[in-house]
N, C-alpha and C positions, 0 to 999 in steps of 0.2 A: 548579262546574259548573251548579248550580241557578240561579245568577244569570245565567249565559250563556243558559241555556234560557229564562229569563224575558224576557231582552232580545230573543231571537229571536221569542218569542211576541208581544211588543209591536210589533216591527218588522212582523210578519205582519199584525197588526191595522191598522197604519198603511197598509199596501198595500191591504188590503181597503177601508178607509174612503176612501182616495184613489180607488180604482176606482169605488166607489159614488157618490161625490160628482161624479165627472166624467160619470157617466151620468144624473144627475138634472137636471131642468129647472126645478123649483119653487125660486124664489130663497130662500124662507124655510127650506126643508129643506136647501138647499145651505149656507146660512149656519150652521145648526145642526151639520151634518156637518163643516164647515170648522172650527168652534169646537172640536169634539171632536178633530178631526185635530190642531189646534194644541196642545191639552192633552196628547195622547198623545205627540206629537213632543217636547214639552218634558220629559215624564216619561222618555222614552227617552234623551235627551241627558243628563239628570241622573243616570240609572242608569249610563250609560257612564262618566261622570265619576267616580262613586263607585267603580265596579268597578276602574277603571284608575288611580286616584289614587296608589296606592302603588307602581305599576310604574315603575322608573327608566327614563328615556329611554336610547337607545343612546349618546348623548353623555355622559350622567351616569356618571362612573366612581366606584365605591365601593371605595376602597383604604384599609383601616384596620388592617391587620396584615401581617406578613411573608409569610404564605402567599398572601394576595390580591395582594400586590405582586409576588411571584415569578411567579405565574400571569400577571399583566398584562404584565410586562416580557418574558416569553417569547412571549405572544400578540400584543402590540402594542408592539414595541420603539421605534417612531417616537414613542410618547407619552412616552418617557424621554430624559433628557439626562445625560451624564456631566458632573458639575459639579466634580469634584475627583479627582485621582489622585496617589498617592504610591508610590514604590518605595524600599525600604530593603534592606540585606543580610539574607538569611534567617537566622534563628536556629535553625531546625530542623536536627537532625543528619542528617535524611534529605535535606536540600537544601544541604549545605555548598557555599559559593561561589555559591549561587543567590540569588534575590531574592524578597522578600515584597511583594506588590502589593495595595494597597487602593484601591478606586474608590468614589466617592460618586455614586449615581444618584438623580436627582430627577425626579418625575413632573411633566411640563410644566403640567398643569391644576390638580393638587391641591397640589403642593409636597411631597408625601410623599417621604421620603428612605430609601434603603436602601444598604447597604454591601456590596460584593462583595470578598471576600478570596481571594487565590490565592497559593500558594507554588510557585515554579518552580525546578527544578534547573538546574545549569549547562547542561545539554542542552536546556533549555526545556520540559521536561515537568512538568506539575502533580503534586505529591505526593498521596498518599492523602487522601481526604476534601476535596479542593480542586478547583476553587473552591467556595466556599459563600457564602451571604448571611447578613447579620445587620442588626439595627436600629441598633446603636451602633458608632461607629468605634473602632478601637483604635490606629491609626497617624495618621490624619488629625487634625490639631489638636495632636498630641503632637510631631510632627517639623517643624511649620511655624514 
């Protein structure tokens, strides 16, 4: 917050110098004020660069764990693509005759992969604690 206040103060100084220089008639004084104006402007630009250097742009996506991946796929589903899907008979006694589904989802920009696992009963309902996400596949690669 202190840095932002400092930047606002510098910006105010630039406005004041600009106003003063535009009202002056003496060429030498105008040159000096212009030189100061240029230095202050450069200082402000550098300060802004320093303050906002670590702020990721809106296009920059930081997904490096399961939690951030789940949040992103729920918030921005168009950034994700299902890259693999496999269905096998369910082994859970709660889903006899049902299917176990594993989907591989890949983030389009980063290549980060997550796996969605679901177990559905014969009637098509998900069993307790499903679907859920994980970082490693259990079926994809095993059954191919």
